[in-house]
C-alpha positions as CSV (number, residue, x, y, z in Angstrom):
1,X,-74.4,65.2,-41.2
2,X,-75.0,64.2,-37.6
3,X,-75.4,67.0,-35.0
4,X,-75.3,66.4,-31.3
5,X,-77.0,69.1,-29.2
6,X,-76.6,69.3,-25.5
7,X,-78.2,71.8,-23.2
8,X,-79.3,72.2,-19.6
9,X,-82.4,74.1,-20.9
10,X,-85.3,71.7,-21.6
11,X,-87.9,72.3,-24.2
12,X,-85.7,74.0,-26.8
13,X,-85.3,71.1,-29.2
14,X,-87.8,72.3,-31.8
15,X,-86.7,75.9,-31.4
16,X,-83.1,74.8,-32.1
17,X,-84.3,72.9,-35.2
18,X,-85.9,76.0,-36.5
19,X,-82.8,78.1,-35.8
20,X,-80.6,75.7,-37.7
21,X,-82.9,75.5,-40.6
22,X,-83.2,79.3,-40.8
23,X,-79.4,79.8,-40.6
24,X,-79.0,77.4,-43.5
25,X,-81.7,79.2,-45.5
26,X,-80.7,82.8,-44.7
27,X,-76.9,82.7,-44.6
28,X,-76.1,79.8,-46.9
29,X,-79.1,79.8,-49.2
30,X,-79.6,76.0,-48.6
31,X,-82.7,74.0,-48.0
32,X,-82.0,71.9,-44.9
33,X,-84.0,68.9,-43.7
34,X,-83.6,68.0,-40.0
35,X,-84.6,64.7,-38.5
36,X,-84.7,64.2,-34.8
37,X,-82.9,60.9,-34.3
38,X,-82.7,60.6,-30.5
39,X,-83.5,62.6,-27.5
40,X,-82.5,61.7,-24.0
41,X,-82.2,63.3,-20.6
42,X,-79.1,62.6,-18.5
43,X,-79.4,64.1,-15.1
44,X,-79.9,67.8,-15.8
45,X,-78.7,67.8,-19.4
46,X,-80.7,67.1,-22.6
47,X,-78.8,65.3,-25.3
48,X,-80.4,65.4,-28.8
49,X,-79.1,63.8,-32.0
50,X,-80.2,65.4,-35.3
51,X,-79.6,64.1,-38.8
52,X,-79.1,67.1,-41.2
53,X,-79.6,66.6,-44.9
54,X,-78.6,69.2,-47.4
55,X,-76.7,69.8,-50.6
56,X,-73.0,69.9,-49.7
57,X,-71.4,69.6,-53.1
58,X,-69.7,73.0,-52.9
59,X,-67.8,72.1,-49.8
60,X,-66.9,68.7,-51.1
61,X,-65.4,70.2,-54.2
62,X,-63.5,72.9,-52.2
63,X,-62.1,70.3,-49.8
64,X,-60.8,68.2,-52.7
65,X,-58.9,71.2,-54.0
66,X,-57.2,71.9,-50.6
67,X,-53.6,71.1,-50.2
68,X,-52.5,68.6,-47.5
69,X,-51.1,71.5,-45.4
70,X,-54.4,73.3,-45.4
71,X,-56.4,70.3,-44.3
72,X,-54.3,69.6,-41.1
73,X,-53.5,72.9,-39.5
74,X,-51.6,72.4,-36.2
75,X,-54.0,73.6,-33.5
76,X,-54.7,71.8,-30.2
77,X,-58.1,71.1,-28.8
78,X,-57.2,73.1,-25.7
79,X,-57.0,76.3,-27.8
80,X,-60.4,75.7,-29.3
81,X,-62.0,75.1,-25.9
82,X,-60.4,78.3,-24.7
83,X,-61.8,80.3,-27.6
84,X,-65.2,78.6,-27.6
85,X,-66.6,78.0,-24.1
86,X,-69.4,75.9,-25.7
87,X,-69.3,72.9,-27.9
88,X,-70.9,72.1,-31.2
89,X,-69.6,68.8,-32.8
90,X,-70.3,67.9,-36.4
91,X,-69.5,64.4,-37.5
């Protein structure tokens, strides 16, 4: 899984890595490996790319069992941006 992290606060890359690792361990009971792929500063924003490696078999099996309607719920991006004033993108 590739995770892009953007922040105006510098120096939080390793703190963020620890937080993500601890969330995986504490809430999902998963061991997570995080690799720092790229870190760049664009003006006043830090853009970091992480590679997350973990056992995702349970999600894969669950997504295969979903019906087509469940996979594609009609919700616009504008609604998501209104609900969440920050952005975390997984891809």
